[in-house]
N, C-alpha and C positions, 0 to 999 in steps of 0.2 A: 687177456690178449691169448684166450683159449676158449676153445668148446670146454668147457668142464662143466661135470653132471654132478650133482650128490644124491639127488632124488631117485638113482638107478633103482630102489630099492622097491619105488613105486614105478618107475615107468620102464624098468627093463624085464617086467613080467606082461607088457604088452608088446613090446615090438623083439628084433635081434638083437641080443645080447651080445658080446662078443668079450668072453670073461678073462681071457688070458692076452687083452692085448698089451704091446707096448712102443712106448713114443721113442725115438730115436737119438732125440736131440734135448737142449739144455737150454735153449733161446727162441724167440718167436722166427726169427729170420733164417733159424737153421729148420726147425721143427716144419716151418709151411711147404719147404720146396720137397719135403718126404713127403707130406700129407695130399699135395695138389699134384705132383710132377713125380711121384712113387719112387724119386734120387734119393740115396742116403746119406747125411749129414756128414761132417768131419769135423775132426776135433779143435784144430784150429784155423779153420775156413770157412766162408759164409758165401753156399752159393749162389743167393741169392744177389750178392754183390757183386756178381760177377755176370754182366752182362755177355759176354762172351761166349758164357758156358750156356746159362740158362735159353740162349735165344737156340740153343740148340734141342733143349728138353722139353717133353711130350706135355701133357697138361688136359686135366679132367675138364675144364673147360674148354679147351679147344676143342679133343674127343667127340662133347657133347654140342657143341657149335656144327662142327663138321656134318651131327644129325639130325638138326634145325632147331638147334636148342639158342635161344636168345639169353645172353650171357651177362652179370653184376656182379661186384663184389661191394659190400657194406664194411667200412670199418669206421669209428668212433673218431680214431686218433689220427699221427701224420702219418699220412699216406706215400708221404718222400722218405720216411725214416728206413735206414739201412736199405734204399733201392725196389720198397714193396713197390711204387708203382710200375718201374720197367718190367719188374717180373710179373706180377700182375698181366699187364697187356700182354705180354710176350707168349703167354701161355693161353691166351683167348676170351678173358675178362675184356668184355667188350664198355662196359659202364664202371665207374667206378664212381661210390657215393662215400665222402671221408668229412670229417671235421669241418671242413670251409663250406660244407654246402648246411650248416648250421648256423644259428643267429651265435652272436659274440658271448651272450650268456651262456648257451648250451655249451659250448666253444669250452667255457669254463667251469660246467660241473663236476669234471672227475681231474682229476692229477694230469691223465694222460689224452683226456678231451672232453668228449662226448659223453656222458655217462649210457651206463647199461639198458635204462630201463627205457630210457629217448630212441635210442638206436633201434631195441626190440619193437617199440612203436613203429618207424620206420618199416622194420624188416616185416609186421604186419602188415603195414597198408600197402607193401609190394604184392606179396603176396594175395592180398584183395583184389590189386589189379590186373589177376592172369585172367587171359583171357583163356574161353573154350577153347580146345584144338588146337592151342599152342604150347609150348616147350617151353621152358624154363628154370635157368639155372642163379641160383643166388649166393654167393661165399660171402661168411659174414665173419667177423672176426669180434669177439665181446673183448672189454677191458677189465673187470673188474677184480677178475682171479689173479690177479698180479701185484706183487708190490709196487707201491708201499700202501697196498689194500686199503686205498678212500672208495668209499661207499657211504651211503647216504642214509644206512638205517644201523642201530646199534643195538640187534638183540642180544648179540652174544660177546660176553667180557673179552675172550680171544680175537684179537683184528683179523687173522686168517680164516678161522673158520666163518668170523660174523661175517668178510668179504664171499666167501662161498655160499654162504647162507643168503645173501643177497642176490647172487646171481641166480639159485637155484629158485628164487621165486621169481625173479623174472623170465627164466624158462619156464614156470611150471603156468604163468601166466598166461604165456604165449600160446603154448602146446593145447591150453583148455580153451583161450579165445578163437585158434584157428580151427579147430577141433569141432566147431559149432557151425561150422562154413562149408559149402560147396566143393572150397577148393582141397580140401581136407580129404577127401574121396582120392584125388589122383599124385597126394602128396606124398614125397619121401624127404623127413627130416632127419640128416644126420650127424649124431652129436661126438664131439671129439674133443682131446688137448690137442695143442701141440707143442706141449715140453709137461714135465712132471719137476718139482722144486723140492728143496730141501727144509724136511719141517720136525722137531722133536728130534736131532739126533739123525734121522732117516735124509743121508747124503748120497752122492752119485754114487757113491761103491757100493751101496745096499739095492737092490733086486726090486722094495717096492718102490725107490726113486721114481721108475721108468713105468712104473704099474697103471697104468690108466684106461678108464671108461671108453670103451666104443658103443654105443649106439643107435641104431636105426628103428626111426618110429612112423609115422602117418597112415593115412588109407591106405597107402600102396604096396604096404604091409599084409602079407596074406596073411600070416600067420603069427604069433611069438614064440618064438625060438632061443635056446641058448647056445653057443657058440664055446662050443673049450678049445678049439684047434688055436696052439700058440703060435702067432701072429704079432706084427709090427707095423706102424706109420704107414709104410713104404708100400704095403700091401691094398690097400683102400681102393686105389684107381681100380688095379684087374679084377679086385674081387666088387666093385660098381660095376664098372662097364662089364666083366660078365652076366651080372642078373640082369644087366639091361639087353643082353646081347650083341653088342660093342665090339667089335675089336679092341684088342690093345698090345699087339706085339711090339709096340716103342718103348711099351716100360718094361724095361730089360730087366728092374731089380725089382719088380710087384710081382706079387705069385695071387691067384684067384684061388682065396681059402673057401671059399665053396665048391670047388672044382674036384672031382676023386682022384683027380693025382695030386693034387697038394699034402707035400711034405713041411715040417716045418725043420 
């Protein structure tokens, strides 16, 4: 259910790597609005489940759509779960692709829906369909880095590292394939998780529970860079839009980490 990157020791050296980046919540329905709307999460309620609230929220997709981008979202699971469909449409995603767009066999390929290697193939096909001189935004949520850690490979004994290893391979294969295409030259790939999880005694009270990676890759990245500033999930919209030269005043809780006046 997250963009999680564990090959950062390799790919982070060729992209913009945010080393002091933190997740805001512990569930997908809470972390996703943090990422896409720059809006903080709450401990006892889910903003995604509140249409009366989400219809007033800004969204990266809405901001980019207003700037001429075509917007779509890819998810191999049930896009109606936790009111996800309503939220994504409200914040500007015009086309939604989810498990019901796949065959019955593919829908049963993983516990939560369609396996990541299958949806990554869809993502690659979508990128290959990009037309010159047009702008696109694709949101994409994976499924494997989440309990019950159900993946088709069994290279590691511990089921949790094994699940991340599988997702690593999916990410690595996708990057290597798209790197060889003309689309790579103008592509920005933003990788980040929507939340952390408890593992080996590192629970919610531990700092490392929510210390997660964010990495920007692609031909659009001018040069590798390591960002050491303390920041969090809600800072993505202002930071991304700031780099694109687009306004982000609507994102009241989001801060441009790259700006000169940024403070943690």
